[in-house]
C-alpha positions in Angstrom: 126.6 58.8 102.4 128.4 61.8 102.7 132.5 61.7 103.0 133.9 62.1 106.3 134.7 66.1 106.1 138.0 65.6 107.4 139.0 63.9 104.2 137.8 66.9 101.9 137.2 70.4 104.0 139.0 72.0 106.7 137.6 74.7 109.3 138.1 78.6 108.7 141.0 79.6 110.8 140.3 82.2 113.7 141.2 85.7 113.9 144.3 86.1 116.1 142.7 88.7 117.9 142.5 89.3 121.8 140.0 92.0 123.7 137.6 91.9 121.1 134.9 94.2 121.7 132.0 93.4 119.6 130.4 90.7 121.9 130.0 93.2 124.3 127.9 95.8 122.2 124.6 96.2 120.9 122.9 98.0 118.1 121.4 101.4 118.9 121.3 102.8 115.5 121.0 102.0 112.0 123.5 101.5 109.4 123.7 103.3 106.3 121.6 101.1 103.8 122.4 100.6 100.1 119.7 98.5 98.0 121.6 96.4 95.7 118.4 95.0 93.9 119.1 96.6 90.6 122.3 95.4 90.1 123.2 92.1 92.3 119.6 91.3 92.6 118.9 91.8 89.4 121.8 90.1 87.8 120.7 86.8 90.0 117.2 86.5 88.0 116.4 83.9 85.3 115.0 86.6 83.5 116.5 90.0 84.3 114.3 93.1 84.9 112.8 95.2 81.7 113.0 98.9 81.7 109.3 98.7 83.0 110.3 96.7 85.9 113.5 98.4 86.8 111.7 101.6 87.3 108.9 100.2 89.3 111.7 98.7 91.8 113.8 102.0 91.9 110.7 104.2 93.0 109.8 101.8 95.8 113.1 101.6 97.0 112.9 105.3 96.8 109.7 105.5 98.8 110.6 102.9 101.5 113.5 105.4 102.2 116.7 104.1 100.7 119.1 107.3 100.0 121.6 104.8 98.5 120.9 102.5 95.5 123.2 100.4 93.4 121.3 100.8 90.0 123.2 98.9 87.3 126.6 97.5 86.2 126.2 99.7 83.1 129.5 98.1 81.1 128.1 94.7 81.5 124.9 95.4 78.9 123.4 98.4 77.0 120.2 97.7 78.7 121.8 98.6 82.1 124.1 101.5 80.4 120.3 102.8 79.1 118.6 102.8 82.4 121.3 104.9 83.9 121.0 107.2 81.6 117.1 107.3 81.7 117.4 107.8 85.4 119.6 111.0 84.9 117.8 112.4 81.8 114.5 111.9 82.8 115.2 113.7 86.2 113.9 110.1 88.0 116.3 110.4 91.0 115.5 112.5 94.0 117.6 115.1 95.3 118.3 113.1 98.6 119.3 109.8 96.8 122.6 108.6 95.4 122.9 106.3 92.6 126.1 103.7 92.7 127.4 102.0 89.8 129.5 98.9 89.9 132.5 98.1 87.9 135.1 95.7 87.4 139.1 97.0 87.9 139.6 96.8 84.0 140.5 100.3 82.1 137.7 100.0 79.5 134.8 99.0 82.1 135.8 102.4 83.9 135.8 104.4 81.3 132.1 102.9 80.2 131.0 103.3 83.7 131.9 107.1 84.1 130.5 108.0 81.1 127.0 106.2 82.1 126.9 108.7 85.0 127.7 111.7 83.3 125.3 114.7 84.4 124.1 113.2 87.5 124.0 115.4 90.6 125.8 112.6 93.2 127.1 109.6 92.2 129.3 106.4 94.0 131.4 104.5 91.6 131.8 101.1 93.0 134.9 99.5 92.1 136.2 95.8 92.9 138.8 93.1 92.1 139.4 89.7 94.0 142.1 89.6 96.4 142.1 86.0 98.1 144.9 83.5 97.8 142.6 81.4 95.5 142.0 83.8 92.9 145.5 85.5 92.9 146.6 81.8 92.2 144.4 80.2 90.2 142.1 82.7 88.4 144.7 85.6 87.8 148.0 84.1 88.4 149.0 87.5 89.8 151.6 88.5 92.9 150.3 90.5 95.6 152.0 93.7 94.4 150.3 93.2 90.7 146.7 92.7 92.7 147.5 95.8 94.6 148.8 98.0 91.5 145.4 96.7 89.6 143.1 98.1 92.1 145.7 101.6 92.8 145.6 102.0 88.9 141.7 101.7 88.5 141.5 104.1 91.3 143.5 106.5 90.2 141.7 106.4 86.7 138.7 107.0 88.1 140.1 110.2 90.0 141.4 111.2 86.6 138.1 110.7 84.8 136.0 112.3 87.7 138.3 115.5 87.4 136.8 116.0 84.2 133.2 116.1 85.3 132.9 118.4 88.0 129.4 119.2 87.9 129.0 115.7 89.8 130.0 114.9 93.3 132.1 111.3 93.3 132.2 109.3 95.9 134.8 106.0 95.5 133.9 102.6 97.0 136.5 99.9 96.8 135.6 96.1 97.5 138.4 93.6 97.9 136.2 90.8 96.7 136.3 87.7 98.5 137.5 89.7 101.7 135.9 86.9 103.9 138.7 84.4 102.5 141.6 87.1 102.2 144.5 87.1 104.7 144.0 90.0 106.7 147.1 92.1 106.5 146.8 91.8 102.6 143.2 93.0 102.7 144.7 96.1 105.0 147.3 96.6 102.5 145.3 96.9 99.5 142.3 99.1 101.4 145.3 101.4 102.3 146.7 101.8 99.0 143.6 102.6 97.8 142.5 105.5 100.5 145.9 107.0 99.7 145.2 106.7 96.2 142.0 108.9 96.4 142.9 110.7 98.9 140.7 110.3 101.6 140.0 112.8 104.1 137.5 113.0 106.8 135.4 115.6 104.5 136.4 113.5 101.2 135.5 109.3 103.0 136.0 106.4 100.8 133.7 103.8 101.0 135.8 100.2 102.2 133.3 97.6 101.5 134.3 94.5 103.0 132.2 91.9 101.5 131.6 88.1 102.7 131.4 87.3 98.7 131.1 83.7 99.7 130.6 82.9 103.4 133.4 80.3 104.6 132.9 80.7 108.4 130.4 81.5 111.1 129.3 84.7 111.8 131.8 85.5 114.6 134.7 85.1 112.6 133.6 87.7 109.9 132.8 89.7 113.4 136.3 89.3 114.1 137.7 90.2 110.4 135.5 93.5 110.7 136.8 94.3 114.1 140.3 93.8 113.3 140.0 95.9 110.1 138.1 98.7 112.2 140.9 98.7 114.5 143.9 98.6 112.0 143.0 100.5 108.6 144.8 103.5 107.9 142.5 106.7 107.6 140.0 105.2 109.7 138.1 108.6 110.0 138.1 109.2 106.6 136.3 105.7 105.6 133.0 104.6 105.6 133.1 100.8 106.5 130.7 98.7 104.7 129.4 95.4 104.6 128.4 93.1 101.9 127.3 89.6 103.3 126.0 86.5 100.9 124.0 83.9 102.6 125.8 80.7 101.4 125.9 79.4 104.7 122.5 80.8 105.7 124.0 82.7 108.4 123.9 86.2 106.1 121.9 88.0 108.6 123.9 87.3 111.8 126.9 88.3 110.1 125.5 91.5 109.1 124.3 92.1 112.8 127.7 91.4 114.2 129.7 93.1 111.6 127.7 96.4 112.5 128.4 95.5 116.4 132.3 95.2 115.2 132.3 98.9 113.9 130.8 98.6 110.5 129.0 101.6 109.2 127.0 100.6 106.3 125.1 97.6 105.0 124.4 96.4 101.1 121.9 94.0 100.6 118.4 93.1 98.7 114.7 93.2 99.7 113.8 89.7 101.0 117.5 88.6 100.6 117.7 88.1 96.5 121.0 87.8 95.2 123.4 84.9 93.4 123.6 81.6 94.9 121.6 81.6 98.1 121.2 85.3 98.2 122.4 88.5 99.4 121.5 89.8 102.9 117.9 90.4 103.6 118.2 94.2 104.5 113.8 93.8 105.1 114.7 91.2 107.8 117.9 93.4 109.3 115.8 96.4 109.7 112.8 95.0 110.9 115.2 93.0 113.7 116.4 96.6 114.7 112.5 97.6 115.1 111.8 95.0 117.2 114.8 96.2 119.1 113.5 99.4 119.9 115.7 101.3 117.0 114.0 103.1 114.3 115.7 101.6 111.0 115.1 104.7 109.0 113.2 102.4 106.5 109.6 102.2 105.8 108.0 98.8 105.9 104.8 100.0 107.2 103.0 98.1 104.0 104.9 95.1 103.9 102.3 93.7 101.8 102.9 96.2 98.9 106.4 96.1 98.5 106.1 92.2 98.6 103.8 91.8 95.8 106.2 94.6 94.3 109.5 92.6 94.6 107.4 89.7 93.4 106.4 91.4 90.0 109.8 92.9 89.6 112.0 89.4 90.2 109.1 87.2 89.3 109.9 85.3 92.1 107.7 84.0 94.9 108.6 84.8 98.8 108.5 82.0 100.8 105.6 81.8 103.3 107.6 81.2 106.1 110.0 84.1 104.9 110.7 86.3 108.1 108.3 89.2 108.8 106.6 89.2 104.9 105.5 85.3 104.5 102.0 85.3 104.0 102.1 82.3 107.0 104.2 84.3 109.4 101.2 85.5 111.3 99.2 82.5 110.9 98.9 80.0 113.9 97.4 76.3 113.2 98.0 75.5 116.6 95.5 75.5 118.8 97.9 76.0 122.1 99.4 78.7 119.7 96.0 80.3 118.7 95.2 80.4 122.8 98.5 81.9 123.8 98.0 84.6 121.2 94.6 85.6 122.0 95.4 86.0 125.4 98.2 87.9 124.5 96.2 90.3 122.7 93.5 90.5 125.1 96.0 91.6 127.8 98.3 93.8 125.6 97.9 97.5 126.3 98.0 100.2 123.7 100.8 101.8 125.3 102.7 99.4 126.6 106.3 97.5 125.5 104.8 94.6 122.7 104.5 91.5 124.9 102.2 89.2 122.9 103.1 85.2 123.1 104.9 84.0 119.7 104.4 87.4 117.8 107.9 89.3 118.2 106.5 92.1 116.3 102.9 93.9 116.2 101.5 92.6 112.7 99.7 96.2 112.5 103.2 98.0 112.6 103.9 96.4 109.2 100.2 96.8 107.8 99.5 92.6 108.6 97.2 91.2 110.6 96.9 88.2 112.9 94.8 85.3 111.4 94.1 82.7 113.6 93.4 80.2 111.1 92.6 76.4 112.1 94.1 74.6 108.9 92.2 72.0 107.5 94.2 69.4 105.6 92.6 66.3 103.5 93.4 64.2 106.6 91.4 65.6 108.8 87.7 65.2 109.8 86.5 68.2 108.7 88.1 67.8 105.3 90.8 69.9 103.5 89.5 72.9 101.8 91.8 74.1 99.7 92.2 70.0 98.6 88.5 69.9 97.9 88.4 73.1 96.1 91.0 71.7 93.9 89.9 68.2 93.7 86.1 68.6 93.3 85.8 71.8 91.2 89.2 72.3 89.7 89.9 75.5 91.7 93.5 76.3 92.5 93.6 79.0 95.0 96.4 81.3 95.7 97.8 80.9 98.9 96.6 84.2 100.3 93.3 83.4 99.4 93.3 80.1 100.9 94.5 81.5 104.2 91.8 84.2 103.7 89.1 81.8 102.7 89.9 79.5 105.4 89.0 82.0 108.0 85.3 82.5 106.4 84.9 78.9 106.7 86.0 78.8 110.0 84.2 81.8 111.2 81.2 79.4 109.3 82.1 76.3 111.3 82.1 78.3 114.3 78.7 79.8 114.4 76.9 76.6 112.7 79.2 73.6 113.9 78.8 70.1 112.1 80.7 69.1 109.3 81.3 70.8 106.1 81.2 69.0 102.7 82.9 69.8 99.6 79.7 71.1 98.2 78.9 73.0 101.6 82.4 74.4 101.2 81.8 75.5 97.5 78.6 77.0 98.3 80.2 79.1 100.8 82.9 80.2 98.1 80.3 81.3 95.9 78.5 83.3 98.3 81.7 85.1 99.5 83.3 85.8 96.2 81.3 85.1 93.3 77.6 85.9 93.7 78.2 89.4 95.9 76.2 92.2 94.0 76.4 94.9 96.8 77.1 97.7 96.5 78.3 97.2 92.9 76.9 94.8 90.6 78.8 94.1 87.0 76.3 93.9 84.2 78.9 94.3 80.9 81.7 95.5 79.1 83.5 96.4 76.3 87.1 96.8 75.1 88.4 99.6 72.5 91.9 100.7 71.9 92.8 104.3 72.4 96.3 104.7 71.0 98.9 102.7 72.8 96.5 102.2 76.0 93.5 99.7 76.3 90.3 101.5 77.0 87.0 99.8 78.3 83.5 100.9 78.8 82.1 99.0 81.8 78.0 98.8 83.0 77.4 98.4 86.5 74.9 99.1 88.9 75.2 100.8 92.3 72.9 100.1 94.7 70.5 99.6 91.9 71.2 103.2 90.1 72.8 102.3 86.7 76.4 103.5 85.4 78.1 103.3 82.5 81.9 103.8 83.3 85.1 104.3 80.8 88.5 103.9 81.5 91.7 103.5 80.1 95.0 101.9 81.2 97.9 99.6 80.3 95.7 96.5 79.9 92.1 95.7 81.0 92.5 95.3 84.6 94.5 98.5 84.8 91.6 100.2 82.5 89.0 98.9 84.7 90.4 100.2 88.0 90.4 103.6 86.3 86.9 103.1 85.1 85.8 102.7 88.8 86.9 105.8 90.0 84.0 107.5 88.1 81.6 105.7 91.1 84.0 106.8 93.8 85.9 103.8 94.0 89.9 104.4 94.3 91.6 100.9 94.8 94.8 99.1 93.7 95.6 95.8 92.5 97.9 93.9 94.7 97.8 90.5 92.9 96.3 88.8 89.7 96.3 85.4 88.7 94.0 83.5 86.2 93.4 79.7 86.0 91.6 77.5 83.7 88.6 75.2 85.5 87.8 72.1 84.3 86.2 70.1 87.0 84.4 67.5 84.4 87.5 66.8 82.4 85.4 68.0 79.5 87.4 70.8 77.5 84.1 72.0 76.2 83.0 72.6 79.9 86.3 74.2 80.6 85.8 77.8 82.2 88.2 80.8 83.2 88.8 81.9 86.8 90.1 85.0 88.1 92.0 86.0 91.2 92.2 89.7 92.1 93.9 90.8 95.5 92.8 94.4 96.0 93.6 97.2 98.7 92.5 101.0 99.4 95.2 103.4 99.5 95.7 103.9 103.3 93.5 101.9 104.6 95.8 99.0 105.5 92.9 96.5 104.6 93.5 94.0 101.5 91.0 91.3 100.4 90.6 89.1 97.2 87.6 88.8 94.9 87.4 85.8 92.2 85.5 85.7 89.0 84.5 82.4 86.8 83.7 83.2 83.2 83.9 81.3 80.2 86.1 84.6 78.8 89.1 85.2 80.9 88.6 89.4 80.6 85.3 88.8 81.8 86.3 86.7 84.9 88.9 89.1 85.8 86.4 92.1 85.5 83.6 90.1 87.9 86.9 89.3 90.0 87.5 93.0 90.4 84.1 93.9 91.3 83.9 90.8 93.5 86.6 92.2 95.8 85.7 96.0 95.6 82.5 94.6 97.3 84.3 92.5 99.6 86.4 95.9 100.6 83.3 96.5 102.7 82.3 99.8 104.6 85.5 101.7 102.8 84.1 101.1 99.3 80.5 100.9 100.3 80.8 104.4 101.9 82.3 105.7 98.5 79.7 104.1 96.3 76.8 105.8 98.5 78.0 109.0 98.5 78.0 108.9 94.5 74.6 107.5 94.3 73.2 110.4 96.6 75.2 112.6 94.6 
């Protein structure tokens, strides 16, 4: 049993402020967005990103439309330092994107950090030190004056080193770490000292970042803290006021929204809320919340599935199926009454009218999703559970999104034919849908070969009865096969790939490999799965690729037919 909270915990004191303005405000414009996925999000991973995943994440962030990206903590590791150098020396930074680097307020770390961004067109140097009483008394054992001196001397050093690299446009960012637990008068004093030391002006603004390093109160208290600072900071016209909410109480999104109402200009966070402990604020949710209120967020999430698959690959972390906007089950109704209301809403919705469909706060097509009206069949229902029976009877463990997709196939079949479906019926339908598809492309055989550092493949296929020998190269068999298929006019992207073993008979000699590939045709908004089964995992993977190509339907069929006619 939990202890009586009064014995151990105390409520955070309210901010002594009258005539607060933020409760009467609404958000009418997006903030300046800054992604911390490559720094704060990266350091929160079981296994930090390698160079390939870092570069893929950086390019994705640029494609989404971020103009400020915190790329590394360069003094923390050689890997981070090298990545910053790779971005600069390889000219990977778009002209309208500014990179940001983080450093503690310590001389040798600052010098290393400034060296990492040498030659950058524009760079934000983000320096921080903790300011709350607990850190001053317990961690640092420093007085308030000593903490201020630490911040000011660090800023002066950055200013000196910046003057030695005039080819770069420098922007200072300062964070009083643990701001949300710091006395407001002291937070103001240290921030004022920093802006004075830098010489902040309206043409040379300093970013003052006020983090909820740890959430210690309700979001309205954070909003009060932000409004108090917004009102009382010296040189406010020379400051970009920034938020960096964490999610310890599960209210980071609310804290950010109220903080913007309270006068902040900028938000730092991660895609889908990755970050230390319970995570940083979720920028996708924040941006799409604005979108549903008629405010263009300035970030492009029109292909939310593609972004999600990239983030899952880079972070090696799954996105929760109920995650706002992007979760696999967000646009799937299991309740019959929900399905009925949504279908009636779609029927009544006019193309040029304000969005007004029951249960759906956003049009799924705006973010590249679709509404899946799926009646979920579980192991206790009269029809039996699809996923349960596929695994229990045939040893096939389907990916979650394939479960949703195949449930729709089963539902369509039962709607047309009625009656009960046995495990054998479900397996037969699965085989017909995913394993036995040979139109327009039928797989015959393949041979792998090495070509330098690349994987090569020769694939024999029939396209509507005409034989083709295709050749491709890539960073693995699947990537090579994708390039090979371009020889018959098929251009696709792999969204996800999973492989599993099948051993339904419990006899190791009967074990087979099952591969699942999720494909999309660029620009089509169409996605679907393919599946392949074979004793050889590479063969199963190629079969799954061809299966998905065939299931993509008319888009790929038309391409293949054009090749046949030529």
